[in-house]
BALO-108167 format. One line per field, with one value per residue (C-alpha): chain; residue number from 0; x, y, z. Coordinates in steps of 0.1 Angstrom, whole numbers, always signed. Example, Ala and Ser with C-alpha at 12.3 -4.5 7.8 and 13.67 -1.06 7.14 Angstrom:
# residues 2
unit	A_A
pos	0_1
xx	+123_+137
yy	-45_-11
zz	+78_+71
***
This chain:
# residues 198
unit	A_A_A_A_A_A_A_A_A_A_A_A_A_A_A_A_A_A_A_A_A_A_A_A_A_A_A_A_A_A_A_A_A_A_A_A_A_A_A_A_A_A_A_A_A_A_A_A_A_A_A_A_A_A_A_A_A_A_A_A_A_A_A_A_A_A_A_A_A_A_A_A_A_A_A_A_A_A_A_A_A_A_A_A_A_A_A_A_A_A_A_A_A_A_A_A_A_A_A_A_A_A_A_A_A_A_A_A_A_A_A_A_A_A_A_A_A_A_A_A_A_A_A_A_A_A_A_A_A_A_A_A_A_A_A_A_A_A_A_A_A_A_A_A_A_A_A_A_A_A_A_A_A_A_A_A_A_A_A_A_A_A_A_A_A_A_A_A_A_A_A_A_A_A_A_A_A_A_A_A_A_A_A_A_A_A_A_A_A_A_A_A_A_A_A_A_A_A
pos	0_1_2_3_4_5_6_7_8_9_10_11_12_13_14_15_16_17_18_19_20_21_22_23_24_25_26_27_28_29_30_31_32_33_34_35_36_37_38_39_40_41_42_43_44_45_46_47_48_49_50_51_52_53_54_55_56_57_58_59_60_61_62_63_64_65_66_67_68_69_70_71_72_73_74_75_76_77_78_79_80_81_82_83_84_85_86_87_88_89_90_91_92_93_94_95_96_97_98_99_100_101_102_103_104_105_106_107_108_109_110_111_112_113_114_115_116_117_118_119_120_121_122_123_124_125_126_127_128_129_130_131_132_133_134_135_136_137_138_139_140_141_142_143_144_145_146_147_148_149_150_151_152_153_154_155_156_157_158_159_160_161_162_163_164_165_166_167_168_169_170_171_172_173_174_175_176_177_178_179_180_181_182_183_184_185_186_187_188_189_190_191_192_193_194_195_196_197
xx	-770_-791_-804_-833_-846_-842_-809_-785_-754_-772_-774_-738_-730_-747_-724_-692_-705_-709_-674_-662_-681_-665_-633_-641_-625_-638_-667_-701_-715_-753_-765_-798_-811_-826_-847_-840_-864_-847_-879_-905_-926_-931_-965_-970_-978_-941_-925_-897_-863_-848_-877_-874_-835_-837_-861_-835_-803_-816_-815_-819_-782_-769_-797_-782_-748_-758_-774_-743_-720_-742_-747_-708_-701_-729_-713_-679_-698_-717_-748_-766_-789_-817_-823_-842_-871_-868_-896_-890_-918_-926_-907_-925_-945_-911_-895_-926_-920_-882_-887_-911_-889_-863_-887_-891_-856_-857_-846_-816_-838_-864_-839_-822_-853_-866_-833_-833_-870_-863_-828_-832_-870_-886_-911_-927_-916_-945_-973_-986_-997_-963_-946_-967_-959_-924_-921_-940_-913_-888_-910_-923_-956_-983_-971_-1006_-1016_-983_-990_-1021_-1005_-1006_-982_-956_-959_-952_-922_-910_-914_-895_-867_-865_-864_-836_-816_-818_-810_-777_-768_-776_-778_-770_-772_-757_-743_-728_-729_-711_-712_-711_-691_-706_-694_-712_-710_-707_-675_-648_-645_-611_-628_-660_-636_-616_-651_-660_-623_-631_-661_-658
yy	+75_+76_+111_+133_+163_+186_+176_+206_+182_+160_+188_+195_+160_+158_+185_+167_+135_+153_+166_+132_+119_+147_+131_+93_+76_+41_+20_+42_+48_+46_+68_+59_+80_+60_+75_+87_+106_+131_+140_+114_+126_+160_+169_+178_+215_+219_+246_+269_+250_+272_+263_+224_+228_+244_+218_+191_+210_+225_+262_+289_+298_+263_+260_+294_+279_+246_+267_+288_+259_+243_+275_+284_+248_+251_+283_+266_+243_+271_+267_+296_+286_+307_+288_+316_+306_+270_+249_+215_+190_+156_+141_+108_+119_+138_+104_+86_+109_+106_+69_+72_+97_+65_+45_+75_+83_+117_+110_+133_+161_+156_+154_+187_+204_+196_+205_+239_+244_+238_+255_+284_+289_+281_+257_+234_+197_+184_+198_+175_+203_+217_+184_+177_+213_+209_+174_+184_+211_+181_+162_+139_+122_+107_+125_+132_+94_+84_+103_+81_+50_+26_+3_+26_+38_+3_+0_+32_+18_-13_+9_+29_-1_-14_+17_+11_-26_-20_+7_+40_+62_+96_+112_+114_+80_+68_+30_+11_-26_-36_-5_+29_+62_+87_+125_+149_+137_+152_+142_+121_+100_+92_+83_+60_+45_+39_+24_-3_-15_-53
zz	+1763_+1795_+1803_+1812_+1791_+1820_+1831_+1826_+1825_+1799_+1775_+1783_+1778_+1743_+1730_+1744_+1727_+1693_+1698_+1703_+1674_+1651_+1661_+1659_+1632_+1638_+1629_+1626_+1660_+1664_+1692_+1711_+1737_+1769_+1797_+1832_+1854_+1876_+1895_+1888_+1919_+1901_+1884_+1849_+1857_+1871_+1892_+1890_+1887_+1913_+1938_+1933_+1936_+1965_+1982_+1971_+1981_+2013_+2005_+1977_+1981_+1972_+1945_+1927_+1932_+1913_+1887_+1882_+1879_+1854_+1832_+1832_+1820_+1793_+1783_+1776_+1752_+1733_+1752_+1767_+1797_+1809_+1843_+1857_+1832_+1835_+1847_+1864_+1857_+1853_+1823_+1816_+1786_+1770_+1774_+1754_+1725_+1729_+1724_+1694_+1676_+1677_+1656_+1632_+1629_+1645_+1682_+1681_+1667_+1693_+1720_+1710_+1707_+1741_+1756_+1740_+1748_+1785_+1790_+1767_+1762_+1794_+1780_+1805_+1792_+1814_+1794_+1766_+1744_+1746_+1740_+1708_+1694_+1701_+1688_+1655_+1647_+1643_+1619_+1646_+1638_+1659_+1689_+1706_+1701_+1716_+1747_+1750_+1742_+1771_+1752_+1746_+1785_+1797_+1773_+1787_+1823_+1812_+1799_+1831_+1852_+1828_+1834_+1872_+1869_+1848_+1875_+1860_+1891_+1877_+1841_+1820_+1817_+1785_+1777_+1751_+1752_+1787_+1799_+1811_+1825_+1842_+1840_+1812_+1803_+1780_+1744_+1752_+1778_+1755_+1729_+1751_+1761_+1724_+1717_+1744_+1727_+1717
***
């Protein structure tokens, strides 16, 4: 699943994926989280999501509508977004830790913790100290070292480029085998995608 930790539809998509997997009766499914940067130009210090969205969408009114749509959709999945607290920041380092978490078997825990921190608690996922603290709460070890690891950064850049190369243009994007579908899809769509796997 290609996603960004500050993408409101990706957190919703995670919940829909979980519901689909609860109903799945086929071979075991391994979910791997892959990186996508919604706003790679942002600094780690970040800015209010409302401001960033208004700049991208053209006005505060349109930004408010977008935030309302995602908040309402989140509620239908049992999520309570606090978008007025949310900070839009560069997520490269957050993706580094999600990648490290795959190696340690806690990727889902780290992803969930980062989503909740951003959408519910208003944490800045661009801040290295915040990331290390949050990741540590999931059992991830070596987070501080990972943020200074050039090899891990290079691997992440390769993964980001791979996403572009295979056509990931928006997130979430679910990819199974050589098929993919973008958007926070309903569980039935995700199940159909899983059934189509070779």
